[in-house]
NUVEX-533182 format. One record per residue (C-alpha): x, y, z; residue in one letter. Coordinates in steps of 0.2 Angstrom, whole numbers, padded with zeros to 4 digits, always signed. Example, Ala and Ser with C-alpha at 12.3 -4.5 7.8 and 13.67 -1.06 7.14 Angstrom:
# NUVEX-533182
+0062-0022+0039A/+0068-0005+0036S/
***
This chain:
# NUVEX-533182
+0599+1015+0266M/+0590+1001+0259R/+0592+0994+0244V/+0593+0979+0232S/+0606+0969+0228R/+0608+0979+0210R/+0612+0993+0220T/+0630+0998+0221V/+0634+1011+0237L/+0647+1024+0239A/+0645+1033+0254R/+0652+1051+0259T/+0650+1065+0272V/+0646+1083+0269I/+0649+1093+0285G/+0637+1086+0298S/+0626+1077+0284A/+0630+1061+0280T/+0625+1053+0262L/+0623+1038+0252A/+0623+1038+0233V/+0616+1023+0227A/+0619+1020+0208T/+0611+1005+0199T/+0621+0999+0183P/+0614+0989+0170G/+0594+0991+0176M/+0588+0993+0159S/+0592+0976+0156T/+0584+0970+0174V/+0569+0982+0171L/+0565+0976+0151G/+0552+0988+0140Y/+0533+0979+0140P/+0522+0995+0138A/+0538+1005+0126G/+0554+1005+0117A/+0567+1011+0126A/+0574+1027+0119P/+0588+1025+0104G/+0604+1030+0103S/+0600+1049+0104D/+0593+1045+0121G/+0580+1055+0127Y/+0572+1072+0121E/+0575+1086+0134I/+0568+1105+0139G/+0567+1116+0156A/+0560+1132+0158G/+0556+1143+0171L/+0544+1158+0176S/+0538+1169+0188D/+0523+1164+0201I/+0525+1177+0212T/+0507+1185+0217G/+0501+1202+0224P/+0514+1209+0236A/+0503+1217+0245A/+0487+1214+0257E/+0483+1197+0250C/+0481+1181+0261G/+0495+1171+0263M/+0493+1151+0261M/+0497+1136+0271G/+0497+1144+0291Y/+0478+1150+0289A/+0480+1165+0298Q/+0467+1179+0294L/+0480+1192+0299E/+0496+1185+0288Q/+0493+1195+0275Q/+0508+1198+0260T/+0517+1216+0265A/+0533+1212+0252G/+0544+1201+0245I/+0559+1189+0249H/+0560+1177+0236L/+0549+1177+0222R/+0542+1159+0219P/+0542+1152+0202R/+0537+1139+0193A/+0551+1126+0184R/+0544+1114+0172A/+0554+1102+0162F/+0548+1089+0148I/+0555+1072+0144I/+0552+1063+0131G/+0556+1046+0122G/+0550+1034+0112G/+0534+1045+0103G/+0530+1049+0122R/+0532+1065+0133R/+0529+1069+0150I/+0528+1086+0157V/+0534+1090+0177F/+0532+1104+0185V/+0536+1110+0202V/+0529+1127+0206A/+0536+1134+0223E/+0519+1139+0231N/+0505+1132+0245G/+0497+1118+0235M/+0492+1116+0218I/+0475+1116+0218F/+0460+1107+0207Q/+0457+1124+0200S/+0475+1128+0195V/+0475+1112+0188H/+0460+1113+0177R/+0467+1131+0172G/+0485+1126+0167V/+0477+1110+0154L/+0465+1122+0146T/+0479+1134+0142E/+0489+1121+0135L/+0475+1114+0126A/+0473+1129+0119R/+0492+1132+0114R/+0497+1113+0110F/+0481+1104+0107G/+0481+1087+0112D/+0501+1084+0115R/+0499+1091+0133Y/+0485+1083+0143T/+0481+1078+0161E/+0489+1059+0156Q/+0505+1067+0153N/+0507+1084+0164V/+0511+1084+0182V/+0510+1100+0191L/+0519+1098+0208T/+0521+1112+0221S/+0536+1115+0236T/+0520+1118+0248H/+0530+1134+0253S/+0518+1144+0267H/+0525+1161+0260A/+0516+1163+0247T/+0500+1170+0240C/+0484+1162+0244G/+0467+1164+0236G/+0469+1153+0218S/+0458+1139+0227S/+0440+1137+0222H/+0438+1126+0237D/+0429+1139+0252Y/+0440+1128+0265A/+0456+1132+0256Y/+0451+1152+0255N/+0442+1153+0272L/+0456+1167+0279S/+0460+1172+0262I/+0443+1180+0261L/+0439+1171+0246G/+0445+1169+0228F/+0460+1179+0220K/+0460+1183+0205R/+0475+1190+0203Q/+0485+1174+0212V/+0476+1163+0200Y/+0480+1172+0184D/+0501+1174+0191A/+0500+1154+0195E/+0491+1149+0179V/+0500+1159+0167N/+0517+1159+0174G/+0515+1139+0175I/+0509+1139+0158V/+0526+1151+0154E/+0538+1138+0160A/+0530+1121+0152I/+0531+1133+0136A/+0546+1138+0139A/+0553+1120+0141A/+0543+1116+0125H/+0553+1127+0118D/+0568+1121+0121D/+0567+1105+0118I/+0580+1095+0110G/+0590+1079+0111P/+0599+1076+0126G/+0599+1062+0142T/+0598+1059+0160L/+0604+1053+0177A/+0602+1047+0193L/+0610+1048+0209G/+0605+1044+0224R/+0610+1051+0241G/+0604+1053+0259E/+0601+1068+0270L/+0598+1067+0289H/+0599+1084+0296N/+0585+1094+0285A/+0571+1086+0294S/+0562+1080+0309V/+0547+1069+0313N/+0533+1083+0320R/+0522+1069+0325S/+0531+1054+0335R/+0516+1049+0344V/+0506+1045+0329A/+0522+1037+0320W/+0526+1025+0336E/+0510+1016+0332L/+0516+1010+0316N/+0520+0991+0314P/+0538+0986+0320P/+0541+0983+0299A/+0537+1002+0295D/+0545+1008+0309K/+0561+0998+0306Q/+0562+1004+0287Y/+0564+1021+0296F/+0575+1021+0310P/+0575+1040+0315D/+0558+1043+0309A/+0564+1053+0296I/+0564+1048+0276D/+0582+1053+0272P/+0581+1049+0255A/+0588+1061+0242V/+0584+1059+0224T/+0591+1068+0211A/+0588+1068+0188L/+0599+1077+0179A/+0596+1083+0162L/+0609+1084+0147F/+0611+1092+0132K/+0624+1093+0119G/+0634+1084+0133G/+0632+1098+0146R/+0620+1097+0162R/+0605+1111+0160I/+0594+1106+0176G/+0590+1094+0189A/+0575+1089+0201I/+0579+1083+0217T/+0567+1073+0228W/+0569+1076+0247F/+0554+1076+0260A/+0554+1092+0271T/+0541+1105+0274H/+0543+1119+0264N/+0541+1131+0285T/+0555+1138+0287S/+0547+1155+0287M/+0537+1158+0301T/+0518+1163+0301N/+0521+1180+0307E/+0532+1183+0291N/+0522+1194+0279H/+0535+1193+0264L/+0532+1184+0250I/+0545+1168+0250S/+0549+1151+0242S/+0558+1146+0258D/+0570+1134+0260N/+0566+1124+0245K/+0567+1139+0236G/+0583+1144+0240Y/+0590+1127+0236A/+0586+1131+0218S/+0591+1149+0221F/+0608+1142+0226R/+0610+1128+0213A/+0603+1142+0198E/+0612+1159+0202H/+0626+1155+0216T/+0631+1140+0204E/+0626+1143+0187H/+0626+1161+0185G/+0608+1161+0183V/+0601+1180+0181R/+0582+1179+0182Y/+0578+1196+0173L/+0591+1193+0158D/+0583+1179+0148G/+0581+1161+0146A/+0592+1154+0160P/+0605+1140+0156D/+0601+1129+0171F/+0585+1127+0181V/+0586+1118+0195A/+0571+1111+0205A/+0568+1104+0224F/+0553+1095+0223A/+0541+1086+0239Q/+0539+1068+0242T/+0530+1060+0257N/+0532+1077+0270A/+0517+1076+0279G/+0525+1071+0296D/+0543+1080+0292M/+0548+1096+0297S/+0561+1108+0295P/+0560+1117+0312N/+0572+1103+0319L/+0567+1108+0338N/+0550+1106+0335L/+0546+1124+0338R/+0541+1138+0324P/+0560+1149+0321R/+0566+1135+0330S/+0580+1125+0320G/+0596+1128+0317P/+0595+1146+0323T/+0582+1157+0331E/+0582+1168+0314D/+0568+1163+0300E/+0577+1171+0286F/+0595+1162+0291E/+0583+1144+0293N/+0580+1145+0277T/+0595+1147+0270R/+0603+1133+0280I/+0589+1121+0276L/+0591+1125+0259G/+0609+1126+0257E/+0608+1107+0266R/+0596+1102+0253Q/+0608+1109+0238Y/+0624+1101+0246L/+0616+1085+0246A/+0607+1085+0227S/+0625+1092+0222K/+0633+1077+0230E/+0619+1064+0222A/+0622+1071+0205L/+0640+1068+0207S/+0638+1050+0206R/+0624+1050+0194A/+0623+1035+0183E/+0616+1036+0166P/+0597+1032+0166V/+0588+1024+0153E/+0572+1016+0151G/+0555+1022+0142P/+0544+1037+0147V/+0526+1035+0152Q/+0510+1042+0161A/+0493+1037+0166M/+0481+1044+0177L/+0464+1043+0183C/+0450+1051+0196Y/+0446+1042+0211I/+0430+1049+0223D/+0440+1048+0241L/+0422+1051+0250A/+0415+1033+0244D/+0428+1021+0240I/+0423+1002+0246A/+0440+0994+0251V/+0444+0976+0251D/+0449+0969+0266G/+0468+0966+0258R/+0473+0982+0261F/+0466+0984+0277T/+0476+0982+0294P/+0462+0969+0301D/+0458+0960+0285G/+0441+0967+0283R/+0432+0977+0269P/+0430+0995+0275R/+0426+1012+0268H/+0429+1030+0265T/+0420+1045+0270A/+0415+1062+0268P/+0427+1074+0270A/+0427+1079+0289A/+0440+1090+0299A/+0447+1085+0316G/+0449+1095+0330V/+0467+1095+0331S/+0465+1102+0313L/+0459+1119+0319I/+0475+1120+0332A/+0488+1118+0319G/+0505+1112+0319S/+0510+1116+0335V/+0530+1112+0327E/+0526+1121+0312D/+0513+1135+0317G/+0499+1134+0326P/+0482+1138+0319G/+0471+1143+0336L/+0470+1156+0344P/+0476+1167+0327G/+0467+1154+0313G/+0456+1160+0301P/+0440+1163+0314I/+0448+1170+0327P/+0436+1173+0342E/+0428+1188+0341G/+0433+1193+0323V/+0418+1193+0311R/+0425+1182+0295N/+0413+1189+0280P/+0417+1176+0267F/+0411+1163+0282L/+0397+1173+0284D/+0391+1172+0264S/+0392+1152+0267L/+0381+1151+0281G/+0382+1142+0297D/+0393+1126+0296P/+0382+1114+0306G/+0387+1099+0316R/+0390+1083+0309A/+0378+1070+0310P/+0380+1052+0318G/+0382+1043+0305W/+0399+1053+0298L/+0405+1053+0316A/+0406+1036+0318D/+0413+1034+0301A/+0426+1046+0304Q/+0429+1038+0321A/+0441+1041+0332P/+0441+1058+0325K/+0433+1070+0334A/+0424+1079+0319I/+0425+1100+0321A/+0418+1103+0303V/+0411+1092+0289P/+0418+1100+0277L/+0411+1088+0265G/+0393+1088+0268L/+0390+1108+0269L/+0384+1122+0258P/+0382+1128+0245P/+0396+1114+0238V/+0405+1103+0248A/+0421+1114+0256W/+0435+1104+0247V/+0437+1091+0231P/+0432+1073+0235N/+0435+1067+0217V/+0454+1068+0215L/+0468+1060+0203P/+0480+1050+0205I/+0495+1048+0194Q/+0509+1035+0189L/+0524+1041+0180V/+0539+1033+0172R/+0555+1041+0168L/+0565+1027+0163G/+0569+1018+0178E/+0562+1030+0190L/+0545+1031+0194Y/+0533+1042+0202L/+0515+1036+0211A/+0509+1057+0211A/+0492+1060+0222A/+0485+1076+0230G/+0487+1073+0248G/+0501+1078+0261E/+0507+1060+0264F/+0518+1054+0279T/+0534+1046+0276I/+0524+1028+0283T/+0510+1032+0271A/+0519+1033+0259G/+0530+1019+0261L/+0516+1009+0260R/+0511+1017+0243I/+0528+1013+0237R/+0527+0998+0241R/+0512+0991+0234A/+0517+1001+0217V/+0533+0992+0217A/+0529+0975+0220A/+0514+0978+0208T/+0529+0981+0194L/+0542+0970+0200N/+0554+0982+0202V/+0565+0988+0218P/+0557+0999+0230L/+0572+1014+0229E/+0564+1016+0210Q/+0547+1022+0215V/+0543+1038+0223L/+0528+1046+0232M/+0526+1059+0224Q/+0512+1070+0234G/+0507+1088+0232Y/+0502+1085+0215A/+0485+1090+0203N/+0475+1093+0218A/+0475+1096+0237Y/+0464+1087+0250H/+0478+1090+0265E/+0485+1074+0274Y/+0483+1056+0270V/+0492+1046+0287T/+0493+1028+0292T/+0476+1020+0300P/+0488+1018+0316E/+0494+1036+0315E/+0473+1040+0314Y/+0470+1033+0329D/+0482+1046+0339S/+0472+1060+0332Q/+0487+1073+0332Q/+0486+1087+0319Y/+0490+1073+0304E/+0478+1061+0309G/+0465+1075+0308A/+0469+1082+0295S/+0465+1065+0285T/+0448+1072+0281L/+0441+1057+0271F/+0443+1044+0287G/+0453+1030+0294R/+0455+1023+0281Y/+0462+1034+0267T/+0475+1028+0263L/+0469+1009+0263C/+0459+1016+0249A/+0473+1025+0240Y/+0486+1007+0241Q/+0470+0999+0233Q/+0468+1012+0219E/+0485+1014+0214F/+0487+0996+0213T/+0473+0993+0200R/+0481+1011+0190L/+0500+1001+0192T/+0491+0985+0187S/+0485+0994+0170A/+0502+1003+0168F/+0511+0988+0168A/+0498+0979+0156A/+0499+0992+0144G/+0480+0992+0146Q/+0467+1007+0147P/+0464+1013+0163V/+0444+1022+0164P/+0445+1041+0168R/+0433+1039+0182G/+0422+1052+0190P/+0424+1070+0182A/+0431+1082+0196P/+0419+1094+0200R/+0421+1114+0193D/+0413+1125+0205V/+0423+1142+0196S/+0405+1151+0194T/+0402+1152+0214V/+0418+1161+0221Q/+0414+1176+0232P/+0428+1186+0238N/+0428+1200+0254F/+0446+1207+0254Q/+0446+1225+0251P/+0454+1232+0236G/+0471+1242+0236A/+0459+1258+0232G/+0467+1272+0219A/+0485+1277+0222D/+0491+1293+0229A/+0507+1302+0236T/+0512+1312+0252P/+0507+1330+0249P/+0523+1339+0241G/+0529+1322+0234R/+0529+1313+0216G/+0531+1293+0214F/+0548+1289+0212G/+0554+1304+0225D/+0567+1294+0236V/+0563+1298+0255L/+0579+1289+0263L/+0595+1290+0252Q/+0608+1277+0253P/+0623+1280+0261A/+0639+1283+0245S/+0647+1266+0254C/+0646+1254+0265Y/+0659+1241+0273P/+0656+1224+0265R/+0643+1215+0276G/+0633+1230+0280A/+0613+1233+0279R/+0607+1248+0264V/+0591+1254+0265A/+0583+1267+0255A/+0563+1272+0255E/+0554+1278+0239F/+0537+1284+0236V/+0528+1269+0227S/+0511+1266+0217A/+0502+1252+0227H/+0511+1234+0223P/+0494+1228+0223K/+0492+1232+0208H/+0504+1225+0197D/+0512+1209+0205T/+0527+1214+0191R/+0531+1195+0187R/+0547+1192+0177N/+0549+1211+0181R/+0555+1218+0199T/+0548+1232+0211F/+0568+1235+0213L/+0587+1234+0205E/+0601+1237+0216V/+0614+1244+0203Q/+0634+1245+0203C/+0645+1260+0196R/+0659+1252+0185S/+0676+1261+0181A/+0669+1269+0165S/+0654+1274+0176G/+0642+1263+0166A/+0627+1257+0179W/+0621+1240+0178T/+0609+1229+0189R/+0617+1218+0203A/+0603+1213+0213A/+0584+1214+0213N/+0572+1209+0225E/+0568+1192+0218G/+0586+1185+0225E/+0591+1181+0242W/+0601+1197+0245A/+0587+1212+0243V/+0571+1212+0253K/+0558+1224+0247F/+0543+1229+0262S/
***
């Protein structure tokens, strides 16, 4: 682990995972507070809340693998949004971790609009950070971007409403929970929950970058504990691994390995029951620069450490939970202000100064284009073709409605070289199929800084952003995290060297070879203004294409029962008793699950009868032990 002279290390071992926990005593005296006063003796304002963001449990395309045939058919583990509000010195930061595929700009805009209606100008784009765990087993269709709705067959109002309303509900719960509190920060390392799925590309990076990650993974675990009244009421843990333990053959909605880690911390350790009122403890497991980090340790889907996707989800989640718990056990108090600053940049048209390019020459980004390897998908986590969004011999009515994608013009091919362009996404009708005006945000939580952006940054791309921010702020590198999957989505960001190999990640770096260089430049500009306490121009306005959103997914139709049956009739009764560890199955007549997402409720309960004869709920499909299909 790379640490400064001011960092004290403690090392321990959990199972086969070696953890190094770093604490930084006296950091507040090192940093100073040039842009705001440090919190007083009362510490911070702290609030935490969560809500359900589950979409339709049947006949809805799933987000992440771009498989037309992968549609929901039940629930494995309900995805949730977890919100934290941290205030100090008259400022507040809202930090949200949503267990979905991506935070699209449509959802970002929808959440901010509703927050403005409820809270005025207290929570705005400047101080609200929306992040995603990037689960590939949740509902798609919440985007207003055609590229991300292609395999979903269009925009899905149900999914959009579930995500926007659930996120806002979580923030409102955190707002109502606000009270005096304190923070503590712990660090560690986790070495058996990720593997580099693009090693060929990573090896092209300079030695100085590769030496920082000797195992070609980012093992850093950063855990922020939130206390109120001397009791820990929540935690945020950052670790880089894809949320793809569930495969593209799965049809059950699931929050995947990071969702299990949250469930393990909240339900198993702290006794949280999600249907029994406000939780006493909220644990979020957030992403960082996970672009080339896979949980499939044997580099193929359903391949590590077992051949069972549900068991892999549990094991990978358990390892993150244990790493978080160890880091939190050694966390040190946090001091310092809370601050945030956001601006928008046009990634399709940025002139990049030679200071930020590998060869020292001025370069330029380009309109978005998908490379051939993007269409094929990541073979380690879930290949695209031949079962991708446009399988051979299958008509896609959503694509038909948009027209022929056409071929890339020569100038775009030159600008995107050495990428072999499959689809010129930024030039397609009726509007570009992906956003190009995107937010970047810098957030300070005491001595921890988050550089937030909407891409999937590889570990080395994230490292270069962190270095740029840390150098500008003059703080140790470990105090800066790359917060990917934040506030918008535009696929991957690789280093220029990684881009040249045109693996899946490079082909998915939409704005060309110098995308990361543009990010380094723009984060340096934003951070310079942040450090100086100066305003930064908001930049170009992000687009709003909400009025041109087709949907070709057939509806569920009217509800009906089998002849001679009524709703609720049990077709397969469970036995009267079972041995421990046995599987219990029951079948019953139901209305179509697509007609009601039953957010913050349930489709079924498992109840236990006490000695007095009373029945009480023991589990539901929002929890690990129950699958609803």
